[in-house]
N, C-alpha and C positions, 0 to 999 in steps of 0.2 A: 231755383234761386239765381238771379242775375249775378254774374261775377263782376266785382268792382275792379277796375283797372287803375290802381293808385299811382302807377308811374306815368300815366297819361294826364297831361294838364287838362283841367276842367274850365270851360268858359265861365263858370260861376265864380271861380277863384280869381279875383282881381288882385292887382298890386296893393290896393288899399286893404283888402281882407288879409293878405299876407302881412302887411304892417300891423293890423289890429291883432293878429295872432302873435306876432313877435312882441308887441307891447303887452298883451293881456294873458297870453298863454293858452287861449282858447277862443274859438269862434263858433257861431251857429250859422250854417248855410242850409236854409230849408230847401228841400228838393234835390239836394246833391246826391243823397242815397235814397233808393226806393224803400218803401214801408217794409217789404218782406225782408230785405237785408238787415234793416234796423231790428226787426223782430228777431232775427236769427242771432244777432249780437247781444240782445238784451240780457240773457242770463249771464253772460260773461261780464258785462258792464255792471250789473247788480252785484255780482260777486266781488269785483274789484272796489266798488263803491263801499260795500259792506266792510271790506278789509281796511279801508282807509278811515272808517268810522271810529276805529279804536286807536287812531294815531296818538301817541303819548308825548311827542315832542311839542313844546309850546308853539303856538301859531307863528310867532316871529322867527322861528328857526326852520320852518318848512319852506320848500320851494313852491312856486306858484301853483303847480299842479296839485301838490299836497294840501294847499290852503283851500282849494276849491271843494274838497270833500268835508270841510269842517261845518258841522251843523251849528256851531256856536259863533261862527264869524259872520 
């Protein structure tokens, strides 16, 4: 598995993408991480997503990240 060097700036991450992340709380940058790395993180992402599925706070009280896992939103 290729190791991601998250402390090194990526040419794919532009100032506009940073602004979009700051505004929306998430971005999708296709090709930033290779498929093998994504597959290695998939079980963890699914586990976290599943735990957020049962969030009991009203959607209005959640932070942006918490809102992103709402099936009803």
